[in-house]
Residue frames relative to the residue before (quaternion, step in Angstrom):
aa qw qx qy qz dx dy dz
X 1.0000 0.0000 0.0000 0.0000 0.00 0.00 0.00
X 0.1761 -0.8248 0.5356 0.0438 3.52 -0.71 1.07
X 0.3682 0.7441 -0.4903 0.2653 3.63 1.06 0.60
X 0.3381 -0.7182 0.5805 0.1815 3.51 -1.23 0.71
X 0.4682 -0.6952 0.4644 0.2861 3.58 -0.85 0.94
X 0.6689 -0.4947 0.3850 0.3995 3.51 -1.32 0.39
X 0.6519 0.5167 -0.3015 0.4659 3.59 0.97 -0.91
X 0.6642 0.4997 -0.3077 0.4631 3.60 0.93 -0.83
X 0.6262 0.5205 -0.3402 0.4703 3.61 1.02 -0.74
X 0.6609 0.4956 -0.3100 0.4705 3.59 0.94 -0.86
X 0.6360 0.5212 -0.3312 0.4627 3.60 0.99 -0.77
X 0.6593 0.4998 -0.3079 0.4699 3.59 0.96 -0.85
X 0.6372 0.5213 -0.3244 0.4658 3.59 1.01 -0.76
X 0.6482 0.5184 -0.3032 0.4682 3.55 0.98 -0.89
X 0.6538 0.5113 -0.3156 0.4600 3.58 0.92 -0.86
X 0.6155 0.5470 -0.3372 0.4563 3.57 1.06 -0.76
X 0.6685 0.4857 -0.2892 0.4832 3.59 0.95 -0.94
X 0.6435 0.5249 -0.3297 0.4492 3.60 0.93 -0.81
X 0.6500 0.5063 -0.3198 0.4678 3.59 0.94 -0.83
X 0.6454 0.5595 -0.3176 0.4118 3.55 0.95 -0.97
X 0.8012 0.2968 -0.1406 0.5003 3.62 0.88 -0.91
X 0.4396 0.7239 -0.4555 0.2744 3.62 1.18 -0.13
X 0.6489 0.5134 -0.3311 0.4536 3.63 0.93 -0.77
X 0.6594 0.4988 -0.3091 0.4700 3.57 0.92 -0.92
X 0.6783 0.4865 -0.2943 0.4654 3.58 0.90 -0.90
X 0.6204 0.5392 -0.3430 0.4547 3.60 1.01 -0.76
X 0.6759 0.4849 -0.2969 0.4689 3.58 0.89 -0.91
X 0.6395 0.5282 -0.3270 0.4529 3.58 1.05 -0.74
X 0.6435 0.5142 -0.3143 0.4719 3.57 0.99 -0.85
X 0.6738 0.4794 -0.2860 0.4841 3.59 1.05 -0.73
X 0.5666 -0.6217 0.3801 0.3847 3.60 1.25 -0.06
X 0.5663 0.5709 -0.3989 0.4408 3.59 1.24 0.18
X 0.1912 -0.7811 0.5850 0.1056 3.56 -1.08 0.63
X 0.1820 0.7943 -0.5484 0.1880 3.59 0.72 1.13
X 0.0497 -0.8209 0.5684 -0.0258 3.57 -0.77 1.04
X 0.3507 -0.6311 0.6290 0.2882 3.52 -1.26 0.48
X 0.6872 -0.5136 0.3091 0.4104 3.59 -1.13 0.52
X 0.7758 0.3242 -0.1864 0.5083 3.62 0.95 -0.77
X 0.4832 0.6654 -0.4407 0.3599 3.60 1.23 0.13
X 0.5561 -0.5754 0.4688 0.3741 3.55 -1.16 0.51
X 0.4653 -0.6397 0.5374 0.2923 3.57 -1.19 0.62
X 0.2957 -0.7404 0.5771 0.1771 3.58 -0.92 0.90
X 0.0699 -0.7923 0.6061 -0.0055 3.55 -0.79 1.12
X 0.4838 -0.6171 0.5253 0.3304 3.51 -1.29 0.34
X 0.6507 -0.5246 0.3671 0.4082 3.57 -1.26 0.10
X 0.7240 0.1966 -0.1917 0.6328 3.57 1.37 -0.06
X 0.0533 0.7925 -0.6044 0.0609 3.57 -0.88 0.96
X 0.4549 -0.6298 0.5385 0.3262 3.56 -1.30 0.23
X 0.1352 -0.7749 0.6168 0.0274 3.53 -1.02 0.93
X 0.2129 -0.7769 0.5783 0.1292 3.58 -0.88 0.86
X 0.1540 -0.7142 0.6718 0.1220 3.51 -1.23 0.64
X 0.2447 -0.8507 0.4444 0.1375 3.55 0.32 1.34
X 0.6012 0.5895 -0.3602 0.4016 3.60 1.00 -0.76
X 0.7704 0.3015 -0.1533 0.5405 3.58 1.12 -0.67
X 0.4145 -0.7360 0.4477 0.2935 3.61 1.30 0.30
X 0.4782 0.6694 -0.4029 0.4011 3.52 0.93 1.00
X 0.0725 -0.7664 0.6362 0.0516 3.56 -1.09 0.78
X 0.0921 -0.8058 0.5849 -0.0090 3.54 -0.89 1.05
X 0.4072 -0.6284 0.5812 0.3186 3.54 -1.24 0.37
X 0.0899 -0.8034 0.5885 0.0068 3.56 -0.96 0.94
X 0.3408 -0.6788 0.6054 0.2378 3.53 -1.12 0.72
X 0.2519 -0.7465 0.6011 0.1339 3.54 -0.88 1.02
X 0.0009 -0.8586 0.5034 -0.0971 3.54 -0.29 1.32
X 0.2463 -0.7883 0.5493 0.1269 3.58 -0.33 1.24
X 0.6174 0.5508 -0.3522 0.4374 3.60 1.21 -0.21
X 0.6532 0.4693 -0.3077 0.5083 3.59 1.27 -0.18
X 0.4503 -0.6857 0.5023 0.2733 3.57 -0.94 0.88
X 0.8228 0.2079 -0.0392 0.5274 3.53 0.84 -1.11
X 0.4867 -0.6369 0.5179 0.2989 3.52 -1.36 0.25
X 0.1537 -0.7718 0.6127 0.0726 3.56 -1.23 0.65
X 0.1629 -0.7642 0.6185 0.0838 3.52 -1.20 0.64
X 0.5091 -0.6327 0.4891 0.3181 3.57 -1.01 0.82
X 0.1212 0.7861 -0.5944 0.1185 3.57 -0.80 1.04
X 0.0173 -0.7666 0.6418 -0.0075 3.54 -1.00 0.91
X 0.7931 0.2524 -0.2274 0.5056 3.56 -1.28 0.35
X 0.1622 0.8112 -0.5361 0.1680 3.55 0.95 1.01
X 0.0412 0.7939 -0.6006 0.0855 3.54 -0.77 1.11
X 0.2377 -0.7708 0.5782 0.1227 3.55 -0.75 1.13
X 0.0596 0.7802 -0.6211 0.0441 3.54 -1.14 0.72
X 0.4286 -0.6810 0.5265 0.2746 3.58 -1.26 0.21
X 0.0221 0.7657 -0.6407 0.0525 3.52 -1.01 0.95
X 0.8381 -0.0445 -0.0220 0.5432 3.59 -0.72 1.13
X 0.6562 -0.5497 0.2770 0.4364 3.55 0.99 0.98
X 0.6182 0.4939 -0.3606 0.4938 3.58 1.14 0.62
X 0.5010 -0.6404 0.4938 0.3081 3.56 -1.14 0.71
X 0.0465 -0.7662 0.6407 -0.0176 3.54 -0.95 1.03
X 0.1730 -0.7545 0.6186 0.1349 3.53 -1.34 0.26
X 0.1499 -0.7392 0.6500 0.0932 3.52 -1.17 0.74
X 0.1115 0.7880 -0.5965 0.1040 3.57 -0.98 0.86
X 0.3518 -0.6824 0.5883 0.2541 3.51 -1.35 0.10
X 0.1670 -0.7824 0.5947 0.0798 3.55 -1.04 0.82
X 0.8339 -0.1926 0.1483 0.4955 3.57 -1.32 -0.31
X 0.8229 0.1864 -0.1525 0.5146 3.59 -0.88 0.91
X 0.5681 -0.6351 0.3697 0.3704 3.61 1.22 0.25
X 0.3534 0.7482 -0.4938 0.2672 3.59 1.23 0.31
X 0.2971 -0.7627 0.5537 0.1533 3.57 -0.78 1.08
X 0.0411 -0.7966 0.6022 -0.0348 3.55 -0.90 1.06
X 0.0836 -0.7503 0.6532 0.0579 3.56 -1.16 0.75
X 0.0872 0.7854 -0.6049 0.0980 3.57 -0.86 1.00
X 0.5049 -0.6013 0.5019 0.3627 3.60 -1.19 0.44
X 0.4256 -0.6749 0.5425 0.2626 3.56 -1.12 0.75
X 0.2671 -0.7809 0.5445 0.1494 3.58 -0.75 1.05
X 0.7721 -0.1692 0.1107 0.6025 3.56 1.16 -0.60
X 0.4000 -0.6433 0.5749 0.3094 3.55 -1.35 -0.02
X 0.2019 -0.7706 0.5962 0.1002 3.58 -0.84 1.02
X 0.2242 -0.7435 0.6136 0.1430 3.53 -1.08 0.74
X 0.1120 -0.8340 0.5394 -0.0315 3.51 -0.24 1.43
X 0.3547 -0.7048 0.5724 0.2231 3.59 -0.92 0.94
X 0.0910 -0.7856 0.6105 0.0420 3.56 -0.87 0.95
X 0.6017 -0.5849 0.4090 0.3586 3.55 -1.21 0.49
X 0.7639 0.3858 -0.1850 0.4830 3.58 1.02 -0.83
X 0.8302 0.3021 -0.1148 0.4542 3.58 0.72 -1.09
X 0.5609 -0.5848 0.4059 0.4228 3.61 1.16 0.22
X 0.7577 -0.2960 0.2651 0.5177 3.57 -0.75 -1.09
X 0.1219 -0.7928 0.5967 0.0250 3.54 -0.93 0.98
X 0.3310 -0.7247 0.5696 0.2021 3.60 -0.96 0.93
X 0.0006 0.8045 -0.5925 0.0416 3.57 -0.85 1.01
X 0.4670 -0.6436 0.5284 0.2975 3.54 -1.09 0.75
X 0.1675 -0.7569 0.6247 0.0938 3.55 -1.12 0.76
X 0.0421 -0.7821 0.6216 -0.0095 3.54 -0.93 1.02
X 0.4423 -0.6394 0.5525 0.3004 3.55 -1.25 0.50
X 0.0440 -0.8153 0.5769 -0.0224 3.58 -0.68 1.11
X 0.3061 -0.7310 0.5760 0.2004 3.60 -0.68 1.04
X 0.0270 0.8109 -0.5809 0.0660 3.57 -0.64 1.13
X 0.3187 -0.6940 0.6058 0.2233 3.51 -1.25 0.45
X 0.0544 0.7901 -0.5998 0.1143 3.55 -0.52 1.26
X 0.8488 -0.0637 0.0011 0.5249 3.58 -0.71 1.13
X 0.7281 -0.4590 0.2420 0.4479 3.56 0.94 0.91
X 0.6588 0.4627 -0.3071 0.5075 3.58 1.29 0.14
X 0.2977 -0.7344 0.5856 0.1707 3.55 -0.87 1.01
X 0.1247 0.7889 -0.5862 0.1356 3.55 -0.65 1.10
X 0.3684 -0.7030 0.5591 0.2397 3.56 -1.18 0.55
X 0.0841 -0.8171 0.5696 -0.0287 3.54 -0.65 1.19
X 0.3665 -0.6829 0.5714 0.2699 3.60 -0.95 0.79
X 0.0165 -0.7959 0.6050 -0.0156 3.58 -0.81 1.03
X 0.3092 -0.7116 0.5904 0.2221 3.54 -1.07 0.72
X 0.3963 -0.7393 0.5108 0.1884 3.53 -1.07 0.84
X 0.1748 0.7677 -0.5921 0.1717 3.56 -0.78 1.07
X 0.5162 -0.6040 0.4992 0.3458 3.56 -1.18 0.51
X 0.0588 -0.8095 0.5840 -0.0175 3.58 -0.44 1.25
X 0.2577 0.8219 -0.4758 0.1779 3.55 1.24 0.40
X 0.6956 0.4533 -0.2731 0.4858 3.59 1.11 -0.54
X 0.5954 0.5354 -0.3631 0.4764 3.59 1.31 0.06
X 0.5951 -0.5852 0.4163 0.3605 3.60 -1.23 0.40
X 0.7905 0.2496 -0.1073 0.5489 3.59 1.09 -0.67
X 0.4409 -0.7347 0.4511 0.2496 3.62 -0.83 0.95
X 0.7671 0.2322 -0.1729 0.5724 3.59 1.22 -0.13
X 0.1506 -0.7430 0.6459 0.0900 3.49 -1.22 0.69
X 0.2028 -0.7672 0.6004 0.0991 3.55 -0.86 1.04
X 0.1856 -0.8191 0.5384 0.0686 3.58 -0.52 1.18
X 0.7633 -0.4047 0.2681 0.4263 3.55 -1.38 0.17
X 0.6488 0.5481 -0.3434 0.4009 3.59 0.85 -0.86
X 0.6692 0.4786 -0.3092 0.4769 3.63 1.12 -0.50
X 0.7310 0.4480 -0.2263 0.4622 3.60 1.19 -0.48
X 0.4530 0.7592 -0.4136 0.2175 3.54 1.21 -0.55
X 0.8631 0.0993 -0.1025 0.4845 3.54 -0.79 1.09
X 0.7178 0.4493 -0.2349 0.4772 3.60 1.25 -0.19
X 0.8183 0.1986 -0.0534 0.5368 3.56 1.02 -0.78
X 0.1720 -0.7142 0.6641 0.1390 3.52 -1.34 0.51
X 0.3092 -0.7479 0.5592 0.1797 3.57 -1.13 0.66
X 0.1720 -0.7241 0.6575 0.1173 3.54 -1.02 0.88
X 0.2809 -0.8177 0.4778 0.1556 3.60 -0.20 1.25
X 0.6459 0.5271 -0.3213 0.4491 3.62 1.24 -0.12
X 0.7262 0.3998 -0.2113 0.5179 3.58 1.30 -0.15
X 0.1620 -0.7407 0.6413 0.1177 3.54 -1.36 0.38
X 0.8670 0.1495 -0.1032 0.4641 3.53 -1.32 0.52
X 0.1974 0.7960 -0.5376 0.1958 3.56 0.76 1.10
X 0.7558 0.3278 -0.1675 0.5415 3.59 1.21 -0.47
X 0.3464 -0.6977 0.5796 0.2394 3.54 -1.35 0.14
X 0.4067 -0.7343 0.4909 0.2334 3.58 -1.01 0.80
X 0.3837 0.7306 -0.4696 0.3137 3.55 0.91 0.93
X 0.0052 -0.8262 0.5620 -0.0383 3.56 -0.58 1.17
X 0.8146 0.0596 -0.0210 0.5765 3.57 1.14 -0.23
X 0.7620 -0.3917 0.2748 0.4365 3.52 -1.24 -0.43
X 0.5586 0.6145 -0.3930 0.3949 3.61 1.22 -0.38
X 0.2467 -0.7380 0.6073 0.1603 3.54 -0.92 0.88
X 0.2487 -0.7771 0.5637 0.1282 3.56 -0.89 0.96
X 0.4046 -0.6881 0.5352 0.2763 3.55 -1.11 0.64
X 0.4411 -0.7058 0.4959 0.2476 3.58 -0.96 0.87
X 0.1049 -0.7766 0.6191 0.0515 3.51 -1.18 0.75
């Protein structure tokens, strides 16, 4: 009988994945950020993120344990514009932002149970790539970083090196962003 056990198939599959990403991970651990065109970008656990539309650069925690992304927001005010729900808020450095609300997310918190949060689509520059990320709005003033990048923003595009910070630059075009 020439059958391979379920455990052996899983072990072989794991080894294949390990071989595939071992070179990228090795270079990341050595502090190099060399990529093939179709390879995931290796980021540190903290990176700078630009929001070019508002000429803003923020430090962001890159968190594979979080499903979704969050952005620091205070003075959150909902209003209606063209029969659509919008939100106005201030973020890091007092920058005023207005965006349409795409949905309301119900986030489980450790202290307050479930919290309703507005979610907006935010075009951000992360690791040299301009992408639109859904972010929920919350006062992150008590956290070290005004933005949290969750798994849904990274899926299939990025790998995290938990031993490094600031491996990438938040540059996606000709606009220079001011640091905050």
